[in-house]
MARLOTOR-550130 format. One record per residue: x, y, z negated of N, C-alpha, C, O in turn; residue in three letters. Coordinates in steps of 0.1 Angstrom, whole numbers, plus 5000, padded with zeros to 4 digits. Layout:
XYZXYZXYZXYZALA...
//
This chain:
500849885000500050005000500950135000500650225007UNK501950124992502850244991503550265005503750385009UNK503950155012504550165025503650235035504050325042UNK502350195035501350255044501250405041501150485050UNK501150435028501050575024502150665029501950775034UNK503450605027504650675032504650695047504950805052UNK504250585054504250595068503250695074503550775083UNK502050695068501050795072501550935069501251025076UNK502150955057502751085054503751135064503751255068UNK504651045068505651085078505051115091505451215098UNK504051045095503351065108502651205108502851285117UNK501951235097501251365096502251485095502051595100UNK503351455088504351565086504951595100505151715103UNK505251495108505851515121504851595130505251695137UNK503551565129502551635136502451785132502351875140UNK502551805119502451945114503652025119503452135123UNK504851975118505952045122505952085137506152205140UNK505651985145505552015160504452115163504552215170UNK503252095157502052175159502352315154501852415160UNK503052335143503352465138504152545147503852665150UNK505152485153506052555163505252595176505452695181UNK504352505180503552535192502552645189502252725198UNK502052645177501152755173501752895173501152995177UNK503052895170503853025170503853075184503753195187UNK504052985194504053025208502653015215502553025227UNK501653015206500253015211499852915221499252945231UNK500352785219500052675227498952585221498852585209UNK498152515229497152425223497752325213498752255216UNK497152315202497752225191497652075195498451995191UNK496652045204496551905209497851855215498251745213UNK498551945222499751915229500851875218501651785220UNK500851955207501751925196501551785190502551715187UNK500351745188500051615183500551505192501151405187UNK500351515205500751415215502351415215502851305215UNK502951525215504451525214504951465202505951385202UNK504351485191504751425178504551275179505451195174UNK503551225186503351085187504451025196504950915193UNK504851095207505951045215507251035208508050935209UNK507551135199508751135191508751025181509750955180UNK507550995175507450895165507650755172508250665166UNK507150735184507250615191508650575195509050465195UNK509450685197510850665201511850635189512850565190UNK511450695177512350685166511750625153512250515149UNK510650675148510150635136509650495136509950405127UNK508850455147508250325147509350215149509150105144UNK510350255156511450155158512250125146512750015144UNK512250215136513050195124512150145112512550165100UNK511050095114510350035103508850065102508149995094UNK508250155109506850175108506050055113506349995123UNK505050025106504249905109503349925121502450015121UNK503449835131502549845142501149815138500149865144UNK500949735128499649695124498949815118497749835120UNK499649895110499050015105498650115116497550165116UNK499550125126499250215137497950165145497150245148UNK497950035147496749985155495449995147494450025153UNK495449975134494249985126493750135126492650155128UNK494750225124494350365124493850405138492850485139UNK494450355148493950385162492550335164491650415169UNK492250215161490850155163489850235154488750275159UNK490150245142489250315132489050465137487950515137UNK490150525141490050665144489250685157488450785157UNK489450605167488650625180487150595177486350675182UNK486850495169485450465166484750585159483650625162UNK485450635149484850745141484750865149483850945148UNK485750895158485751015166484551005176483851105178UNK484250885181483150875191481850895184480850945190UNK481750855171480550875164480351025162479151075164UNK481351105159481251245157480951315171480151405171UNK481551265181481251315195479851295198479151385203UNK479251175195477851145197476951245190475851275195UNK477351295178476551385171476351515179475351585177UNK477251545188477151675196476551655210476451745217UNK476251525213475751495226474251475226473651375229UNK473551585222472051575221471451575235471751665243UNK470751465238470151455252469251575255469051595267UNK468751645246467951765249468651875257468051955263UNK470051865256470851965264470551955279470552055286UNK470251835283469951815298468751895302468751945313UNK467751905293466551985296466952125299466352195307UNK467952185291468252325292468952355305468752465310UNK469652255311470252285324469552215336470152205347UNK468352155333467652095343468251965348469051905341UNK467751915360468251785365469551805372470151705376UNK470051925373471351945380472451865373473351805380UNK472551865360473651785353473551635357474551575359UNK472351585358472151445361472751415375473551325376UNK472351495385472851465398474351495400475151425406UNK474751605394476251645394477051535388478051495394UNK476651485376477351385370477451255378478551195379UNK476351215383476251085391477051095404477851005407UNK476951205411477751225423479251225420479951165428UNK479651295410481051305407481551165403482651125407UNK480851085395481250955391481450865403482450795405UNK480450865412480450765423481550805433482350715437UNK481750935437482750965446484150955440485050905447UNK484350995428485650985422486050835421487150795424UNK485150755417485450605416485750555430486750485431UNK484950585440485250535453486550575459487350495464UNK486950705458488150755464489350705456490450675461UNK489250695442490350645434490550495437491750455437UNK489550425439489650285442490450265455491350185456UNK490050345465490750335478492250375477493050305483UNK492550475470493950515468494750405461495850365466UNK494250345450494850245443495050115451496050045451UNK493950075459493949955466494649955479495449875482UNK494450065487495050075500496450135501497250085508UNK496750225492497950305493499050265482500250265485UNK498550215471499450185460499650035457500449995449UNK498849955464499049815464498449735452498849625449UNK497649805444496949735433495949635439495349655450UNK495649525432494649435436493249495434493149595427UNK492249425439490849485439490349505425489749615422UNK490549415416490049425403490749535395490049615388UNK492049545396492749655390492349785395492249885388UNK492149795408491649915415490349955410490050075408UNK489449865407488149895401488249955387487650055385UNK489149895379489349955366489950095367489550185359UNK490850115376491450245377490450345382490450455377UNK489550305391488550395396487550435385487150555384UNK487250345376486350365365487050465355486450555350UNK488350435353489150515343489250665347489150755339UNK489350685360489550825365488250895367488151025368UNK487050825366485750885369485250965357484451055358UNK485750925345485150985333486051105327487251105330UNK485451195320486151305314486151295299485251225293UNK487051355292487251345278486251425270486351545269UNK485351355263484351425255485051485243484651595239UNK486051415237486751475226487451605229487351695221UNK488251605240488951725244488051835246488151955241UNK486951815255486051915259485351975247485252105246UNK484751895239484051945227484852025218484452125213UNK486151985216486952055207487352195213487252295206UNK487852195226488252315232487152415234487252535232UNK485952365238484752455240484452515226484052635225UNK484452435216484152485202485152585198484852695192UNK486452555200487552645196487452785203487652885197UNK486952775215486852905224485452965223485253055230UNK484652905214483252955213482452965226481853065229UNK482552855233481952845246480852735247480452705258UNK480552665236479552565236478252615241477452535247UNK477952735238476552795241476552865255475552915259UNK477652865262477752925275477052835286476852715283UNK476752895297476152815308477052705312476552595313UNK478252735315479152635320479452525309479652415312UNK479452575296479552475285478452385285478652265283UNK477152435286476052345286476052245298475652125296UNK476352295310476452205321477452105319477251985322UNK478652135314479752045311479251935301479551815303UNK478551975291478051885281477051795287476951675284UNK476151845296475151765302475751665311475351545311UNK476851695319477551605327478251495318478251375322UNK478751535307479451445297478451335292478751225291UNK477151385289476151285285475951185295475851065292UNK475751225308475551135319476751035320476550915321UNK477951095319479151005320479250905309479550785311UNK478850955296478850855285477850745286478050635282UNK476650785292475650675294476150575304476050455301UNK476750625315477350525324478550445318478650325320UNK479350515310480450445304479950335294480550225294UNK478850365287478350265278477850145286478150025283UNK477150165298476750065306477849975312477849855312UNK478950045316480149985321480749895310481149775313UNK480949945298481449865287480649745284481149635281UNK479349755284478449645282478649535292478649415289UNK478749585305478849485316480249415315480349295316UNK481349495312482649435311482749335299483349225300UNK482049375288482049285276481349155279481549065272UNK480449155289479649045292480248955303479648865309UNK481548985306482248915317483248825311484048865302UNK483348705317484448615313485148575326484648585337UNK486348525324487148475336488348565338488448675332UNK489348515346490548585348490548675360489448735363UNK491648695366491748795377491048745389490748825398UNK490848615391490248565403488848525402488248495412UNK488248545391486848505390486148585379486648615368UNK484848625382484048695372482848615369482148565379UNK482448595357481248525353480448625344480848645333UNK479348665349478548765342477648695332476948595336UNK477548745320476548695311475348785311475348895304UNK474348745319473148835320472448845306471948955303UNK472448735298471848745285472548845276471848925269UNK473848855277474648955269474249095273474149185265UNK474149125286473749255291472349295286472149405282UNK471449195287470049225283470049245268469249335263UNK470749175260470849195246471349325242470849395234UNK472449365249473049505247472049615250471849705242UNK471349605262470449705265469249705256468749815252UNK468749585252467649585243467949645229467149705223UNK469249615225469649675212469649825213469249895203UNK470149885224470250025225468850085225468550185218UNK467950025233466550075233465950065219465250155214UNK466149955212465649935199466150035189465350095181UNK467450065190468050165181467450305183467250385174UNK467250335196466650475199465250485194464850585190UNK464550375195463150375189463150395174462350465169UNK464150325168464250345153464650495150464150555141UNK465550545159465950685157464850785159464750885153UNK463950745168462850845171461650835161461150935157UNK461350715156460150695148460550685133459850745125UNK461650625129461950595115462950695109462750745098UNK464050735117465050815111464650955106465050995096UNK463751025114463351155109462751155095463051245087UNK461851055092461251045079462351015068462351065057UNK463250915072464250875063465250985060465551015048UNK465651055070466651165068466051285060466651355053UNK464751305062464051415055464151395040464351485032UNK463951265036463951235021465351235016465651275005UNK466351185025467751175021468351315020469251345012UNK467951405029468551535030468451625018469051725017UNK467551585008467451664996468751654988469051744980UNK469551554991470951544984471951544995471951455004UNK472851644995473851655006474851535005475351495015UNK475151484993476051374992475451254998476051175004UNK474051234995473451115001473351125016473551025023UNK473151245021473051265036474451225042474551165053UNK475551275036476851245041477151085040477651035050UNK476751025029476950885028476150805038476550705043UNK474850845040474050775049474550785064474550685071UNK475050905068475650915081476850825083476950765094UNK477750815074478850725075478350585075478850505083UNK477450555067476850415066476250375079476350265084UNK475450475085474850445098475850415109475650325117UNK476950495109477950475119478550325118478750255128UNK478850285105479550155103478550045106478949945112UNK477250055102476349955104476049925119476049815124UNK475850035127475550025141476749965148476649885157UNK477950015145479249965150479349815147479849745156UNK479049775135479249635131478249545139478549435143UNK477049595141476049525149476549495163476349385168UNK477049595169477549585183478749485183478849405192UNK479549495173480749405172480249265170480749165176UNK479249245162478749105159478149035172478348915173UNK477549115180476949055192477949045204477549015215UNK479149085202480249065212480549195219481249185229UNK480149305215480449435222481449515214481849475203UNK481849625220482849715213482249785202481149835202UNK483049795191482649885179482550025184481650095179UNK483350065193483350205198482050245204481450355203UNK481450145212480150175218479050195207478350295208UNK479050105197478150125186478250255179477250315175UNK479550295177479750425170479250545178478650635172UNK479450545191479050655199477450655199476950765198UNK476850545201475350535202474850575188473750645188UNK475450545177474950585164474950735163474050795157UNK476050795168476150945168475051005177474451105172UNK474850955189473851015198472451005192471651095193UNK472150895185470850875179470650975168469551035167UNK471650995160471551095149471551245155471051335148UNK472051265167472151395173470751465174470651585175UNK469651385176468351435178467651465164466551515164UNK468351425154467751455140467851605137468751675141UNK466851655130466851795126468051825117468351945114UNK468651725111469751745102471151715108472151705101UNK471151705122472351675129473451775126474651745124UNK473151905125474152015123474651995109475852015107UNK473851975099474351955085475251835084476351835078UNK474851725091475751605091477051635097478151595092UNK477051705109478251735116479151825107480351805107UNK478551925100479452005092480051935080481151965076UNK479351835075479851755064480951665069481951645061UNK480851615081481851525086483051595093484051535096UNK482951725094483951805102485351775097486251755105UNK485651785083487051755078487551615083488651605087UNK486651515082487051385087487351385102488251325107UNK486451455109486651475124488051525127488751475135UNK488451635120489651695123490851605120491851605127UNK490751535109491751435105491951325116493051305120UNK490851265120490951155129491251205143491851135151UNK490951335146491351385159492851395160493451365170UNK493451445149494951455148495551315150496451295157UNK494951215142495551085142495351025156496250955161UNK494251045163494050995176495051035186495650955193UNK495351165186496351215196497751175192498651155201UNK498051165180499451115176499650975180500650935186UNK498550895178498650755182498750735197499350655202UNK497950825204497950825218499350845223499850775232UNK500050945218501450975222502350865218503350835225UNK502150795207503050695202502950565211503850485211UNK501850555219501750435228502650445240502850345247UNK503150565243504050585254505450545251506050615242UNK505950445257507350405255508250475266508050445278UNK509150565262509950635271510750545280511050575292UNK511150425275511850325283511150275295511650225305UNK509750285295508950235306508550345316507850315326UNK509050465314508650575322508950545337508150575346UNK510150495340510550475353509650385361509450405373UNK508950285355508050195362506650255364506050215374UNK506250345356504850385357504650535360503550585363UNK505750615360505650755361505050795375504250895375UNK505450735386504950775399503450755400502750845404UNK503050635397501550605397500750695388499650735391UNK501350725376500650805366500550945372499451015370UNK501550995379501451135385500451135396499751235397UNK500351025404499351025415497951025409497151095414UNK497750935399496450935393496051065386494851105386UNK497051125380496851255374496351365384495551445382UNK497051355396496651445407495251425411494551515414UNK494851295412493451265416492451325406491451385410UNK492751315393491851365383491851515383490751575381UNK493051575384493151725382492751805395492451915394UNK492851735407492551805419491251745426490351825429UNK491151615427490051555434488751575426487751615432UNK488751545413487551555405487051705405485751715407UNK487851805403487251945403486651975417485652045418UNK487351935428486751965441485451895443484451965448UNK485251775438483951705439482951785431481751795436UNK483251825419482351895410481952025416480752065416UNK482852105422482552235427481652225440480752295442UNK481952115448481052095460479652055456478752095462UNK479551975445478251925441477452045435476252055438UNK478152125427477452235421477052345431476052415428UNK477752355441477452455452476052435457475352535459UNK475552305458474252285463473152305453471952295456UNK473552335440472552365430472552515427472052565417UNK473252595436473152735436473852805424473452915420UNK474852745418475552815408476652905414477052875426UNK477153005407478153085412479553015412479652915406UNK480353065421481753005422482453005409483252915406UNK482253105400482853115387482353005378483152935372UNK481052985378480552875370481052735375481352655367UNK481052725388481552605394482952575390483352465387UNK483852675391485252665387485452625372486152535369UNK484652695364484852675349484452535345485052465337UNK483352485351482852345349483952245354484252155347UNK484452265366485352175372486752175364487352065362UNK487152285359488352295351488152225338489052155333UNK486952235332486652175319486652025320487051955311UNK486151975331486051825333487151755340486951645346UNK488351825341489351775350490251655345490851595352UNK490151635331491051535326490351395326489151385330UNK491051285323490351165321489951135306490351215298UNK489251025304488551015291489250915281489950825286UNK488950935268489250835259488550695262489050595259UNK487450705269486750585274487650505284487550385285UNK488450585291489350515300490250415293490550305298UNK490750455282491650365274490850245269491350135269UNK489650275264488850165259488550065270488549945268UNK488150115282487750025293488949945298488849825299UNK490050015300491249945305491849845294492249735298UNK491749895282492149805271491349675270491849565268UNK490049685272489149575273489549485285489449365284UNK489849545296490249465308491549385305491649275310UNK492449445297493649375294493349255285493849145287UNK492449275275492149165266491449055273491448935268UNK490749085284490048975291490848925303490448845311UNK492148955303493148915313492748955327493148885337UNK492049065328491749125341492849215346493049235358UNK493649265337494649365340496049335334496049255324UNK497049385339498349375333498549485323497949585324UNK499549465314499749575304500349695311500249815306UNK500949685323501549795330500449895335500650015334UNK499349835339498149925343497650005331497350125332UNK497649935319497250005307498150115303497650225300UNK499450095304500450195301500350315311500450425307UNK500050285324499950385334498750475331498850595332UNK497650415327496450495324496650575311496150695311UNK497350525301497650605289498450725293498150835289UNK499450705301500350825306499550915314499751045313UNK498650865322497750955330496851035321496651155323UNK496350975311495451045301496251155295495751275293UNK497451135291498251235284498551345294498451465290UNK499051315306499251425316498051515318498151635318UNK496951445320495751525323495251605311494651715312UNK495451555299495051625287495951745285495451855282UNK497251725287498151845286497851955295497752065291UNK497651915308497352025318495952085317495852205318UNK494951995314493552045313493452135301492552225301UNK494152115290494152195279494452345282493852435278UNK495452355291495852495295494752545305494452665305UNK494252455314493252505323491952555316491452655320UNK491552485305490352525298490652655290489852745290UNK491752655283492152775275492252905283491853005279UNK492852895295493153005303492353015316492753065326UNK491152945315490352935327489853065334489853075346UNK489553165325489153295331490253365338490053425348UNK491453355332492553425339492953355352493353415362UNK492853215351493153145364492153175374492453185386UNK490853185370489853215380490053345387489853365399UNK490453445379490653585384491753585395491653665404UNK492653495394493753485404493253405416493753435427UNK492353315415491953225426490553265432490153205441UNK489953365426488553395430488353415445487353365450UNK489253475452489153505466489253375474488753375485UNK489853275469489953145476488853045473488852935479UNK487953085464486852995460485553025467484452975463UNK485453115476484253155482483453045489482253035489UNK484252945494483652825500482752755491481752685495UNK482952765477482252685468481052755462480552725451UNK480552855469479352935465478552955477478952995488UNK477252935475476252945486475853095487475053145480UNK476553165496476353315497474953345501474353445497UNK474353265510472953295515471953305504470953365505UNK472153235492471253235481471153385476470053435473UNK472353445474472353575468471953675478471353785474UNK472253655491471853755501470353775502469853885504UNK469553665500468153685500467653775489466753855492UNK468253765478467853855467468353995469467654095466UNK469554005474470154135476469354225486469154345484UNK468854155497468054235507466854295501466454405505UNK466254235491465054285485465254385473464554475471UNK466354365466466554435454467654545454467354655448UNK468754525461469854615460469554755467470354845466UNK468454765475468154885482467554985472467555105475UNK467154945460466555035450467555085440468655025438UNK467155195433467955245422467255205409466055205409UNK468055175399467555135386468055225375469255255375UNK467255255366467655335354468355245344469155295336UNK467955125344468555025334468954895340468154845349UNK470054845337470554715342470954635331471754675322UNK470454505331470854415320471654295326471154225335UNK472854275321473654155325473454045314473854065303UNK472853935319472753825310471453815302471153895293UNK470453735307469153725301469253605292469053485296UNK469453625279469453515270468553555258467553625259UNK468853495246468053525235467853665231466853715226UNK468953745234468853895231468153965242467454065240UNK468453915254467853985266466354005266465854095271UNK465653905261464153905261463654035254462854105259UNK464254055242463754175234464154305241463454405240UNK465354305247465854425254464854455266464554575268UNK464454355273463554385284462154445279461654525286UNK461754395268460554455262460754605259459754685261UNK461854635255462154785252462154855265461654975266UNK462754805276462754865289461354895293460955005299UNK460454795291459054805296458354925288457655005294UNK458654925275457955035267458455175271457755275270UNK459755175275460355305280459855345294460055455299UNK459155245300458755265314459855295324459755395332UNK460955225322462155245331462155135342461755025339UNK462655175353462955065363464154995359465255055356UNK464054865359465254785353465554665363464654625370UNK466754615361467254505369467954405360468754455351UNK467654275361468354175354469354105363468954055374UNK470554085358471554005366472053895357472453905346UNK471853765363472253645355472853545365472453545377UNK473753465360474353365369473753225367474353125372UNK472653215361471853085360470753095370469753165367UNK470753015381469653025390468252985385467253035389UNK468252905374466952865368466352985361465153005361UNK467253065354466753185348466153285358465153345355UNK466853305369466353395380464953345385464053435386UNK464753225387463453175391462353205381461353245385UNK462653175369461653205358461353355357460153385356UNK462353445358462053585358461253635370460353715368UNK461553575382460853615394459353575393458453645398UNK459053465386457653425384456853525377455653545379UNK457553595368456853695360457053845365456753935358UNK457453845378457553975384458654065380458654185382UNK459754005374460854085369461854095380462153995387UNK462454215383463454235393464754165388465354205378UNK465154055394466253975389467153945401466753915412UNK468453945398469453915408470353805404470953815392UNK470553705412471553605409472953645412473253695423UNK473853645402475153685403475953675390475453655380UNK477253695392478153685380478853815378479453875387UNK478753865365479353995362480853995363481454105363UNK481453885364482953875365483353885380484553885383UNK482353895389482653905403482754055408481754125408UNK483954095411484154235415483254275428482754385429UNK483154175437482354205449480854235445480254325451UNK480354165436478954185431478854325425477954405427UNK479854355416479754485409479854605419479254705417UNK480654585430480754685440479354715447479054825452UNK478554605448477354615456476154655447475154705452UNK476254645434475154685425475054835424476054905425UNK473854895422473655035421473955085407473055145401UNK475255075403475655115390475655265388475555315377UNK475955335399476155475398474955555394475155665389UNK473755505396472555575392471955535379471055595374UNK472555425373471955375361472255465349473355515348UNK471255475340471355555328471855475316472555525308UNK471455345316471855255306472155115311471455065319UNK473355065308473754935312474154845300474954885292UNK473454735300473654645288474154505292473654445302UNK475154455285475654325288475454235275476054275265UNK474754125276474654035264475553915266475453815259UNK476553925275477553825278478553835267479153945265UNK478853725260479853735249481353735253482153755245UNK481553705266482953685270483653825271483153915279UNK484653845264485353975263485954015276486054135280UNK486553925284487153955296486154005307486454105314UNK484953945307483953995316483454135312483254215321UNK483354155299482954295295484054395297483654515300UNK485254355296486354445300486254495314486354605317UNK486054395323485954425337484754515340484754605348UNK483654485333482354555335482554705331482154795339UNK483054725319483154865314484154945323483955065325UNK485254875327486254945335485554995348485855105353UNK484754905354484154945367483055055365482955145373UNK482255045354481255145352481855285349481355385354UNK482955285342483555415338484255475351484355605351UNK484555395361485055455373484055525381484355635387UNK482855475381481755535391480655595383479855665390UNK480555585370479355635363479755665348479355595339UNK480555765346481055795333479955835323480155825311UNK478855885328477755935319476855825315475955845307UNK476955705319476055595316476355545301477455545296UNK475255505295475255445282475655295284474955225292UNK476755245278477155105280477155035267477855065258UNK476254935266476154855254476654705258476154645267UNK477554655250478154525253478054435241477654485230UNK478354315243478254215232479554155228480454135238UNK479854125216481154065212480853955201479953965193UNK481753855201481553745191482353785178481853755167UNK483453855179484253875167484454025165484154115173UNK484954065153485154205149486254255158486254375162UNK487354175161488454225169487954255183488354365189UNK487154175189486654195202485754325202485754405212UNK484954345192484054455191484854585191484554685198UNK485854585182486754705181487454735194487654845198UNK487954625201488554645213487654705224488054795231UNK486454665224485454715234485154865231484854945240UNK485054895218484955035214486055125219485955235224UNK487255065218488455135223488455155238488955255243UNK487855065245487755075260486655175264486555205276UNK485755215255484755315258483355275257482455345262UNK483055155251481655115250480855215241481455265231UNK479655235245478755325237478355255224478255315213UNK478055125225477755045213478054905216478054855228UNK478454825206478754685208477854605199477854615187UNK477154505205476254415198477154305191477954245197UNK476954285178477554175171476454105164476154125152UNK475754005171474553945166474653885152473753885144UNK475853825149476053755136475953855124475453825114UNK476353985127476254085116474954165116474454205106UNK474454185128473154265130472054195122471154265116UNK471954065123470853995116470954015101469954045095UNK472154015095472254045081471954195078471354215068UNK472254285087471954425085470454445085469854515077UNK469754375094468354395095467654345082466754405077UNK468054225077467454175065467754265053466954285045UNK468954315053469354415042468454535042468054575032UNK468154585054467254705055465854665051465154745044UNK465354545054464054495050463954495035462954535029UNK465054445028465054435014465054575008464354604998UNK465854665014465854805008464554875010464054945001UNK463854855021462554925023461354855016460454925012UNK461454725015460254655010460454594996459454564989UNK461654584992461854534978461354394976461754304983UNK460354384967459854254964458354254967457554184961UNK457954344976456554344980456254234991456654255002UNK455554134987455254014996454554055008454754005019UNK453654155007452754195019453654255030453354225042UNK454754325027455654375037456354265045456454265057UNK456754165037457354045044456453965052456753915063UNK455153965048454153895056453953965069453753905080UNK453954105069453854175081455054145091454854135103UNK456254145085457454115093457353975099457753945110UNK456853885091456653745095455753735107456053665116UNK454653805106453653795117454253855130454053805141UNK455053965129455654025140456653925147456753915159UNK457453855138458453765143457753645150458253605160UNK456753595144456053475150455453515164455553445173UNK454953635164454353685177455553695188455353655199UNK456653745184457853755193458253625198458453605209UNK458353525188458853395192457853325202458253255211UNK456553345199455553285208455553355222455353285232UNK455853485222455953555235457153495243457053475255UNK458253475236459453425242459153285248459553255259UNK458553205240458153065245457253075256457352995266UNK456253165256455253175266455853225280455353195290UNK457053295279457653335291458653225297459253255307UNK458653115291459453005296460953015292461752955298UNK461153105283462553135279463053015270462452985260UNK464152945274464652835267465652885257466752925260UNK465252875244466052935234466652835225465852765218UNK467952815225468552705217468252735202468252845197UNK468152625195467852635181468952685173468752765163UNK470252645177471352685169472452735178472752665188UNK473052845176474252885184475452835177475852865166UNK476152745185477352685179478552765181478752825192UNK479452775172480652855173481852765173482952805174UNK
//
């Protein structure tokens, strides 16, 4: 026991030291964890670290991570972005698999079965990486963040099906024997668990949630029980852990559960990437490096191209298309699970497994930078991405709308935008809404609102908008770079306009004030200010609060009646 404790301490110390130095240079910490794992694999593990300890931590960590990932994969997200995520996800999986299979089989000399596994491995994106980086960058609630999560849900559903099918296969490299009974049992178990989650868990969690400790214990218990059931019937524990998380994600207490488990999530996230790095043996680089680089290129170049082309036909802007494709460019932790299962069934050689691990590391390293600096990269490539946007969609709107002058222009119709439009109506001002979600534009046009499909980060669009005549311009977009560009353009052509922008943090708000904003919305603080004023004005008079309550209920019903899709919780 003492030896295990010491070994774990050394592993975490190495990760801390490397990550600390990377933090000084403002690099993604994930890269530090992987580098620490590679260092440990070359030195520490060779001089006495137990492989058994490493393997146990690896299996336990992946299963627990997938449970936490499942908690964030609420299937309701697909409703918010429509059926586009479904089709985009399926198209990307099918085409990526097919082209990757051809490259591996025709050009690199892999056999058909190995090529199938490689195609599957490259088709999926990393839920762990994407959820962490989107959360760190406060982009979970953005349009491209929601689309990315929607595609991830589709990928994870397909991945679960693939794992169930592979787990039901016996035979070596030359023969496959499918167990239809096993597949049916697996699918039946999933359906049964979702029925339990829909009918029984809400009542159970409601009574349990009265005690935070019990809620925490129940969630961990649920993860282990479901994982054990899947293991018992011959499937992967990881599948069970993921499904356990997805089922709990629809619970009204999913956010509380997630917040309780967050410290464990952070710990196992660190362990996962350290162990991932430790699996790479530097001595084997010469044998697998070329194929790993080719597969990394397929994931980092081919997959984004497929995604941007698919999204083009759903009328998203080129910026949204680029951000989604950059976000989904790496391969997945599921790739390791799938290929590892193939090795255990004697379908694959260990060399293929090592190649996919190295590919995962390469794509994680590069995609971490792509996601973190996606806006800056987009601004450099914007002129070359016109092909990935359907210009005719915007031209139809422009012909009708851009000929008019507007006293008020609103960028971004979201939860704040609804109330702002009501104010415009009361002021009897001509107003225009600009949004980069085509579904939002359709809904606004149904209610007779002047709405234009476009991206505020697009200089071409800003040049065509009638900004010079506007008296007030409001942006509810929380991205500081977009607001920087917007205020710079407005001040060039309309110095007298009132410019109201939105910011997530105090630093961003102060920065926008320095740039010349008339006012900066900080929703997290404004809500508290409003309640404070209510208390000052009403004290403990219940009747006043009842009046405010009625007004708020009316507002919420108006929002719902307009078809506005309002997320329950804004995730940071």
